[in-house]
C-alpha positions as CSV (number, residue, x, y, z in Angstrom):
1,M,28.8,-86.6,-16.2
2,I,30.3,-87.9,-19.5
3,Q,34.1,-87.6,-19.5
4,P,35.8,-86.2,-22.6
5,P,37.9,-88.6,-24.6
6,D,41.7,-88.5,-24.8
7,P,42.8,-86.5,-27.8
8,S,43.5,-88.9,-30.6
9,S,44.8,-88.7,-34.1
10,S,43.1,-90.3,-37.1
11,S,43.0,-94.1,-37.2
12,S,45.2,-96.0,-39.5
13,S,42.3,-98.1,-40.5
14,S,41.7,-98.6,-44.2
15,T,39.3,-96.5,-46.4
16,T,37.0,-98.4,-48.6
17,T,35.3,-97.2,-51.8
18,P,32.3,-99.4,-52.7
19,S,30.4,-98.6,-55.9
20,S,28.2,-95.5,-55.9
21,T,25.1,-97.5,-56.6
22,A,25.6,-99.7,-53.5
23,A,26.7,-96.7,-51.4
24,N,23.7,-94.6,-52.2
25,A,21.6,-97.0,-50.3
26,F,23.4,-95.9,-47.1
27,K,23.3,-92.2,-47.7
28,P,20.9,-90.3,-45.3
29,W,19.6,-88.2,-48.2
30,A,19.2,-90.9,-50.9
31,G,15.4,-90.9,-50.9
32,R,15.3,-87.6,-52.9
33,F,17.6,-88.8,-55.7
34,N,17.0,-90.9,-58.8
35,E,20.6,-91.7,-59.7
36,P,23.7,-92.5,-57.7
37,T,26.4,-89.9,-57.1
38,D,29.1,-89.7,-59.7
39,A,32.2,-91.6,-58.4
40,F,34.5,-88.7,-58.8
41,V,32.1,-86.3,-57.2
42,E,31.7,-88.7,-54.3
43,A,35.4,-88.7,-53.7
44,F,35.7,-85.0,-54.4
45,T,33.1,-84.1,-51.8
46,A,33.9,-86.6,-49.1
47,S,35.7,-85.4,-46.0
48,V,36.2,-88.7,-44.2
49,D,39.9,-88.9,-45.1
50,F,40.6,-85.9,-42.8
51,D,37.6,-85.5,-40.5
52,R,37.8,-89.0,-39.2
53,R,40.3,-87.7,-36.6
54,L,37.2,-86.3,-34.9
55,Y,35.8,-89.7,-34.2
56,A,36.3,-89.7,-30.4
57,Y,34.5,-86.3,-30.2
58,D,31.7,-87.4,-32.6
59,I,31.1,-90.4,-30.3
60,Q,31.3,-88.3,-27.2
61,G,28.7,-85.9,-28.6
62,S,26.5,-88.8,-29.7
63,I,26.5,-90.3,-26.3
64,A,25.5,-87.0,-24.7
65,H,22.8,-86.6,-27.4
66,A,21.4,-90.1,-26.8
67,T,21.4,-89.5,-23.0
68,M,19.4,-86.3,-23.4
69,L,17.0,-87.9,-25.8
70,A,16.3,-90.7,-23.3
71,R,16.0,-88.2,-20.4
72,Q,13.3,-86.4,-22.5
73,G,11.5,-89.6,-23.3
74,I,12.3,-89.5,-27.0
75,L,14.4,-92.7,-26.7
76,T,13.7,-95.5,-24.3
77,A,16.2,-96.3,-21.6
78,A,16.9,-99.6,-23.4
79,E,17.6,-97.8,-26.7
80,R,19.9,-95.4,-25.0
81,E,21.9,-98.2,-23.4
82,A,22.1,-100.1,-26.7
83,I,23.3,-96.9,-28.5
84,V,25.9,-96.1,-25.8
85,A,27.2,-99.7,-25.7
86,G,27.3,-99.8,-29.5
87,L,29.2,-96.5,-29.8
88,E,31.8,-97.7,-27.3
89,R,32.3,-100.8,-29.4
90,V,32.7,-98.7,-32.5
91,R,35.2,-96.5,-30.6
92,G,37.1,-99.7,-29.6
93,R,37.3,-100.9,-33.2
94,I,38.6,-97.6,-34.4
95,E,41.2,-97.4,-31.8
96,A,42.3,-100.9,-32.4
97,G,42.7,-100.1,-36.2
98,D,39.9,-102.6,-37.0
99,F,37.6,-100.2,-38.8
100,A,37.0,-99.7,-42.5
101,W,36.4,-96.0,-43.3
102,S,34.1,-95.6,-46.3
103,I,34.4,-92.7,-48.7
104,P,30.9,-93.2,-50.0
105,L,29.6,-92.6,-46.5
106,E,31.2,-89.2,-46.9
107,D,32.3,-88.2,-43.4
108,V,33.1,-89.4,-39.9
109,H,29.5,-88.9,-38.7
110,M,27.9,-91.3,-41.2
111,N,30.7,-93.8,-40.9
112,V,30.2,-94.0,-37.2
113,E,26.4,-94.0,-37.4
114,T,26.4,-96.7,-40.1
115,A,28.7,-98.9,-38.0
116,L,26.5,-98.4,-35.0
117,T,23.4,-99.4,-36.9
118,G,25.1,-102.4,-38.3
119,D,26.0,-103.4,-34.7
120,I,22.7,-102.7,-32.8
121,G,20.1,-102.6,-35.6
122,E,17.1,-100.3,-35.6
123,A,18.0,-98.4,-32.4
124,G,21.0,-97.0,-34.2
125,K,18.8,-95.3,-36.7
126,K,17.1,-93.3,-33.9
127,L,20.4,-91.6,-32.8
128,H,20.1,-88.8,-35.3
129,T,16.7,-87.7,-34.0
130,G,16.6,-84.0,-33.2
131,R,20.0,-83.2,-34.8
132,S,21.7,-82.7,-38.2
133,R,25.2,-83.2,-39.5
134,N,25.4,-79.4,-39.5
135,D,25.1,-79.0,-35.8
136,Q,26.9,-82.3,-35.2
137,V,30.1,-81.3,-37.0
138,A,30.1,-77.9,-35.5
139,T,29.9,-79.5,-32.1
140,D,32.7,-82.1,-32.9
141,V,35.1,-79.4,-34.0
142,R,34.5,-77.3,-30.9
143,L,35.0,-80.3,-28.7
144,W,38.2,-81.2,-30.5
145,L,39.5,-77.6,-30.5
146,R,38.7,-77.2,-26.8
147,A,40.9,-80.2,-26.0
148,E,43.7,-79.0,-28.3
149,I,43.7,-75.6,-26.8
150,D,44.2,-77.2,-23.3
151,T,47.1,-79.3,-24.8
152,L,48.7,-76.2,-26.4
153,D,48.4,-74.3,-23.1
154,R,50.4,-76.9,-21.4
155,A,53.0,-76.9,-24.2
156,I,53.4,-73.1,-23.9
157,A,53.8,-73.5,-20.1
158,R,56.5,-76.1,-20.7
159,L,58.4,-73.7,-23.0
160,Q,58.0,-70.9,-20.5
161,T,59.5,-73.1,-17.8
162,A,62.5,-73.9,-20.0
163,L,63.0,-70.1,-20.5
164,L,62.8,-69.4,-16.8
165,D,65.3,-72.1,-16.0
166,L,67.7,-70.7,-18.6
167,A,67.1,-67.1,-17.5
168,E,67.8,-68.0,-13.9
169,R,71.3,-69.4,-14.9
170,E,72.1,-66.3,-17.0
171,V,70.9,-63.4,-14.9
172,D,74.5,-62.0,-14.6
173,T,75.4,-62.7,-18.2
174,I,75.7,-59.5,-20.2
175,L,74.9,-59.2,-23.8
176,P,74.3,-56.2,-26.1
177,G,70.7,-55.2,-26.4
178,F,70.0,-54.1,-30.0
179,T,67.8,-51.7,-31.8
180,H,67.9,-51.7,-35.6
181,L,70.2,-54.7,-35.1
182,Q,72.8,-52.1,-33.9
183,V,74.3,-52.3,-30.4
184,A,72.2,-50.1,-28.1
185,Q,72.7,-50.8,-24.4
186,P,73.9,-53.7,-22.4
187,V,71.3,-56.0,-20.9
188,S,71.1,-59.1,-18.8
189,F,70.6,-62.2,-20.9
190,G,68.1,-63.4,-18.3
191,H,66.2,-60.1,-18.9
192,H,66.2,-60.8,-22.6
193,L,64.8,-64.3,-22.1
194,L,62.1,-62.9,-19.8
195,A,60.9,-60.7,-22.8
196,W,60.2,-64.0,-24.6
197,F,58.4,-65.3,-21.5
198,E,56.1,-62.2,-21.5
199,M,55.2,-62.7,-25.2
200,L,54.2,-66.3,-24.5
201,A,52.2,-65.3,-21.4
202,R,50.1,-63.1,-23.7
203,D,49.7,-66.0,-26.1
204,R,48.4,-68.1,-23.3
205,E,45.9,-65.4,-22.3
206,R,44.7,-65.1,-25.9
207,L,44.2,-68.9,-26.0
208,A,42.3,-68.9,-22.7
209,D,40.1,-66.0,-23.8
210,G,39.3,-67.6,-27.2
211,R,38.5,-70.9,-25.4
212,K,35.5,-69.2,-23.9
213,R,34.0,-68.6,-27.4
214,V,34.9,-72.1,-28.5
215,N,33.1,-73.6,-25.5
216,V,29.6,-72.8,-26.7
217,M,27.4,-75.8,-27.9
218,P,25.8,-75.8,-31.3
219,L,24.1,-79.2,-30.8
220,G,20.3,-78.9,-31.0
221,A,20.4,-76.3,-33.7
222,A,19.8,-79.1,-36.1
223,A,20.1,-78.2,-39.8
224,L,19.6,-74.4,-39.2
225,A,16.2,-73.8,-37.5
226,G,16.2,-76.0,-34.4
227,T,14.0,-79.1,-34.0
228,T,10.4,-80.0,-33.3
229,Y,11.4,-82.5,-30.6
230,P,11.3,-81.5,-26.9
231,I,15.1,-81.6,-26.5
232,D,17.0,-80.1,-23.5
233,R,20.0,-78.3,-24.8
234,H,21.1,-77.2,-21.4
235,L,21.4,-80.8,-20.3
236,T,23.4,-81.7,-23.4
237,A,25.7,-78.8,-22.8
238,E,26.2,-79.8,-19.2
239,L,27.0,-83.4,-20.2
240,L,29.6,-82.1,-22.7
241,R,31.0,-79.5,-20.3
242,F,30.1,-76.6,-22.6
243,D,29.5,-73.3,-20.8
244,R,26.1,-72.9,-22.6
245,P,24.2,-73.8,-25.7
246,A,24.4,-71.4,-28.6
247,E,21.7,-68.8,-28.6
248,N,20.8,-68.7,-32.3
249,S,20.4,-71.9,-34.4
250,L,21.4,-70.2,-37.7
251,D,24.6,-68.8,-36.2
252,A,25.3,-72.1,-34.4
253,V,25.6,-74.2,-37.5
254,S,27.3,-71.6,-39.8
255,D,29.7,-69.8,-37.5
256,R,33.4,-70.5,-37.8
257,D,34.7,-67.3,-36.3
258,F,35.9,-69.3,-33.3
259,A,38.2,-71.2,-35.7
260,I,39.4,-68.0,-37.3
261,E,40.0,-66.4,-33.9
262,F,42.1,-69.5,-32.9
263,A,44.0,-69.3,-36.2
264,A,44.7,-65.6,-35.4
265,T,46.0,-66.4,-32.0
266,A,48.1,-69.3,-33.4
267,S,49.5,-66.8,-36.0
268,I,50.6,-64.4,-33.2
269,L,52.1,-67.2,-31.3
270,M,54.0,-68.4,-34.4
271,M,55.1,-64.8,-35.1
272,H,56.7,-64.8,-31.6
273,L,58.4,-68.2,-32.1
274,S,59.7,-66.9,-35.5
275,R,61.2,-63.9,-33.8
276,F,62.9,-66.2,-31.2
277,S,64.1,-68.3,-34.1
278,E,65.6,-65.4,-35.9
279,E,67.6,-64.4,-32.8
280,L,68.8,-67.9,-32.3
281,I,69.9,-68.2,-35.9
282,L,71.8,-64.9,-35.6
283,W,73.3,-65.7,-32.2
284,S,74.5,-69.2,-33.2
285,S,76.3,-67.9,-36.3
286,A,80.1,-67.5,-36.4
287,Q,79.7,-63.8,-36.7
288,F,77.9,-63.6,-33.3
289,G,78.8,-66.8,-31.5
290,F,76.6,-65.9,-28.5
291,V,75.0,-69.3,-28.1
292,D,75.5,-72.9,-29.1
293,L,72.6,-75.1,-30.2
294,A,73.0,-78.8,-29.2
295,D,74.0,-81.0,-32.1
296,A,70.7,-82.9,-31.8
297,F,68.8,-79.8,-33.1
298,C,71.1,-79.1,-36.1
299,T,72.3,-80.7,-39.3
300,G,75.3,-80.5,-41.5
301,S,76.1,-79.9,-45.1
302,S,76.5,-82.6,-47.8
303,I,79.4,-80.7,-49.3
304,M,80.8,-78.4,-46.6
305,P,82.1,-80.4,-43.7
306,Q,82.4,-77.5,-41.3
307,K,78.7,-76.5,-41.4
308,K,76.4,-76.8,-38.4
309,N,73.0,-75.5,-39.6
310,P,70.3,-74.3,-37.2
311,D,67.6,-76.3,-38.9
312,V,65.1,-76.3,-36.0
313,P,64.8,-72.5,-35.6
314,E,64.9,-72.1,-39.4
315,L,62.0,-74.5,-39.9
316,V,60.0,-73.0,-37.1
317,R,60.5,-69.6,-38.7
318,G,59.3,-71.1,-42.0
319,K,56.3,-72.7,-40.4
320,A,55.1,-69.3,-39.3
321,G,54.3,-68.4,-42.9
322,R,52.3,-71.7,-43.2
323,I,50.2,-70.8,-40.2
324,F,49.6,-67.3,-41.4
325,G,48.4,-68.8,-44.7
326,H,45.8,-70.9,-42.8
327,L,44.4,-67.8,-41.1
328,M,44.0,-66.2,-44.5
329,A,42.4,-69.3,-45.9
330,L,39.8,-69.4,-43.1
331,L,39.0,-65.7,-43.5
332,T,38.6,-66.1,-47.2
333,L,36.5,-69.3,-46.7
334,M,33.9,-67.5,-44.7
335,K,33.8,-64.0,-46.2
336,G,31.2,-64.7,-48.9
337,Q,28.9,-67.2,-47.2
338,P,25.3,-66.4,-46.7
339,L,23.5,-67.9,-43.7
340,A,23.3,-70.7,-42.9
341,Y,25.5,-73.8,-43.5
342,N,27.3,-74.2,-46.8
343,K,29.5,-77.0,-48.1
344,D,32.4,-74.5,-48.1
345,N,32.6,-75.1,-44.4
346,Q,34.0,-78.5,-45.0
347,E,37.2,-76.7,-45.9
348,D,37.7,-75.4,-42.4
349,K,39.1,-78.6,-41.0
350,E,42.4,-79.2,-42.8
351,P,43.8,-75.7,-42.1
352,L,42.7,-76.0,-38.5
353,F,44.1,-79.5,-38.1
354,D,47.4,-78.5,-39.7
355,T,47.7,-75.4,-37.5
356,V,47.3,-77.3,-34.3
357,D,49.7,-80.1,-35.5
358,N,52.4,-77.6,-36.4
359,L,51.9,-75.5,-33.3
360,K,52.3,-78.6,-31.0
361,G,55.4,-79.6,-32.9
362,C,57.0,-76.2,-32.8
363,L,56.3,-75.7,-29.1
364,K,57.7,-79.1,-28.2
365,V,60.9,-78.8,-30.2
366,F,61.5,-75.2,-29.0
367,A,61.2,-76.3,-25.3
368,D,63.6,-79.2,-25.9
369,L,66.0,-76.9,-27.7
370,M,66.0,-74.2,-25.0
371,A,66.6,-76.8,-22.3
372,R,69.9,-77.6,-23.9
373,L,71.0,-74.1,-25.0
374,T,74.5,-73.1,-23.9
375,C,75.8,-69.5,-23.8
376,N,79.2,-68.1,-24.8
377,R,79.4,-65.5,-22.0
378,E,82.7,-64.0,-23.1
379,R,81.5,-63.5,-26.7
380,M,78.4,-61.8,-25.4
381,R,80.4,-59.6,-23.1
382,A,82.9,-58.7,-25.8
383,A,80.1,-57.7,-28.1
384,A,78.5,-55.5,-25.4
385,R,81.8,-53.6,-25.1
386,Q,81.5,-52.6,-28.8
387,G,79.3,-50.0,-30.3
388,F,79.5,-47.6,-27.4
389,A,76.7,-49.3,-25.4
390,T,77.2,-47.1,-22.4
391,A,76.8,-43.8,-24.2
392,T,73.3,-43.2,-22.7
393,D,74.9,-43.8,-19.2
394,L,77.3,-41.0,-19.9
395,A,74.5,-38.7,-20.9
396,D,72.5,-39.6,-17.8
397,Y,75.7,-38.9,-15.7
398,L,75.8,-35.4,-17.1
399,V,72.1,-34.8,-16.6
400,R,72.6,-35.7,-12.9
401,R,75.1,-32.8,-12.8
402,G,72.6,-30.3,-14.1
403,V,73.1,-30.5,-17.9
404,P,69.8,-30.6,-19.9
405,F,69.4,-33.9,-21.6
406,R,69.5,-32.5,-25.1
407,D,72.8,-30.8,-24.4
408,A,74.1,-34.0,-22.7
409,H,73.1,-35.9,-25.8
410,E,75.2,-33.6,-28.0
411,I,78.2,-33.8,-25.7
412,V,78.2,-37.5,-25.6
413,G,77.7,-37.7,-29.4
414,K,81.0,-35.7,-29.8
415,A,82.7,-38.0,-27.4
416,V,81.5,-41.0,-29.4
417,A,82.8,-39.4,-32.6
418,L,86.2,-39.3,-31.0
419,G,86.0,-42.9,-30.0
420,V,85.0,-43.9,-33.5
421,R,88.0,-42.0,-34.9
422,E,90.4,-43.5,-32.3
423,G,88.8,-47.0,-32.3
424,R,88.3,-46.9,-28.6
425,D,85.2,-47.4,-26.4
426,L,84.1,-44.5,-24.1
427,A,85.4,-46.4,-21.1
428,E,88.8,-46.5,-22.8
429,L,89.0,-42.7,-23.1
430,S,91.0,-40.9,-20.5
431,L,89.5,-38.5,-18.0
432,T,91.3,-35.6,-19.6
433,E,89.8,-36.5,-23.0
434,L,86.3,-36.8,-21.5
435,Q,86.7,-33.5,-19.7
436,A,87.5,-31.8,-23.0
437,F,83.8,-32.3,-23.8
438,S,82.5,-31.2,-20.4
439,P,84.3,-30.0,-17.3
440,L,81.6,-31.5,-15.2
441,I,82.9,-35.0,-15.8
442,E,84.9,-36.4,-12.9
443,E,86.7,-39.6,-12.0
444,D,83.5,-41.3,-10.8
445,V,82.3,-41.4,-14.4
446,F,84.1,-44.6,-15.1
447,A,81.8,-46.5,-12.7
448,C,78.9,-45.5,-14.9
449,L,80.7,-46.6,-18.1
450,T,81.2,-50.2,-17.0
451,L,78.8,-52.9,-18.3
452,E,77.9,-53.9,-14.7
453,G,77.3,-50.3,-13.7
454,S,75.1,-49.8,-16.7
455,L,72.9,-52.8,-15.8
456,A,72.8,-52.0,-12.1
457,A,71.7,-48.4,-12.8
458,R,68.4,-49.6,-14.3
459,D,67.1,-50.7,-10.9
460,H,63.3,-50.5,-11.3
461,I,60.5,-52.9,-12.1
462,G,60.9,-54.0,-15.7
463,G,64.5,-52.9,-15.7
464,T,67.6,-55.0,-16.5
465,A,69.4,-54.6,-13.2
466,P,70.2,-58.2,-12.0
467,N,68.3,-57.8,-8.7
468,Q,65.3,-56.7,-10.7
469,V,65.6,-59.6,-13.1
470,R,65.7,-62.0,-10.1
471,A,62.6,-60.4,-8.7
472,A,60.9,-60.7,-12.1
473,L,61.9,-64.3,-12.3
474,A,60.2,-65.0,-9.0
475,R,57.1,-63.2,-10.1
476,A,57.1,-65.1,-13.4
477,R,57.3,-68.5,-11.6
478,Q,54.4,-67.5,-9.3
479,R,52.3,-66.5,-12.3
480,L,53.1,-69.7,-14.1
481,A,52.2,-71.8,-11.0
482,G,49.0,-69.8,-10.6
483,A,48.0,-70.2,-14.3
484,D,48.7,-74.0,-14.1
485,A,46.7,-74.5,-10.9
């Protein structure tokens, strides 16, 4: 079975622009035309400057295609061997930076094929038998995206591991949980971090599910209607480790919804990272002071010497908008296209490439940042003691003594009003003061009004009680190990 290539970025090799007259001789469609392509049009329509990063997958697909053609008797064994050896030499030249990319040759496919033909002669011209650039590029992009999804999955798992390590250290750290950015109830910081873990777990699930639709092979659909040659698409799919060949040739060459689905998943993931970023930006501010970001992830001000700016989370937050824009670009790209392939589809690659590049960068830097995050536990605890965070605990205390919840809610609201007037938390009110609101309140109420008591009371799966957080951590590590197996 043919092994997939290692993911690779575009080569740093030079791009050449010979004259249009000379270049037309190498164009696969030149026979129909009576004059060369306008030089500006040639540059305007070429995609090689960005799609050359697909070269490894283009070569991988071509090797599989040549192998199938030889198995079917369309190529001889000798021709197949010459093609494979020639393609490997082309790959070596590209990876060594000794390859001149040509704009007049338009794209990665013709650059590779022309280099192959220049290397091995006539046999190279037979490689394109039974396929078109339409099914070839669709196959290349799917091969590339499949590999990138696997890389992104590992990157998310690395970030999840960093979150679990931090959560394990901070299970007993108390911070205020917020709703409407107002103090709501005290929670374990470890519990809060596990909320982030769950968001990322769903992102991984979406990536894995979308990968199933990426892993369908267009090759063999040719331009749009299939081919007259006796090809074996199931064999090619097996060689390339696709789950199956695409069922419909028209759909195979023109479909880009797999790319749109990936961009949607990427947008949700970036939305989650942006939310994490927003919290880190708030928490690291002087007004909150809950966490400290390592200096390596911050910058200063050119005029204010005291500044320590949270540049990494701010930039991640900003890149979310960039990824959202790519999703909208891909949707708009496809919305008006009739079947089958249209030149518009050339515009799918740059937003897709940029989405992947930025996702990988954001995930890496976030995992690195979380591994070095430090907490100011005393500031968190002091903040949790403000804003009457245990008010619901007092209401629950009254309910356990037979007071209907709505009545308990009103009683506690009056007690909070007193605390606001007096500038004291509920736990700082005397028993006599509390009993003025309900005679059912007794001395044991103060155990409910402590921060530790509030956390411990939420002792059920999904709750913030420290023993539940530790159990959730253990389950999360098991899930992570199972997903990575």
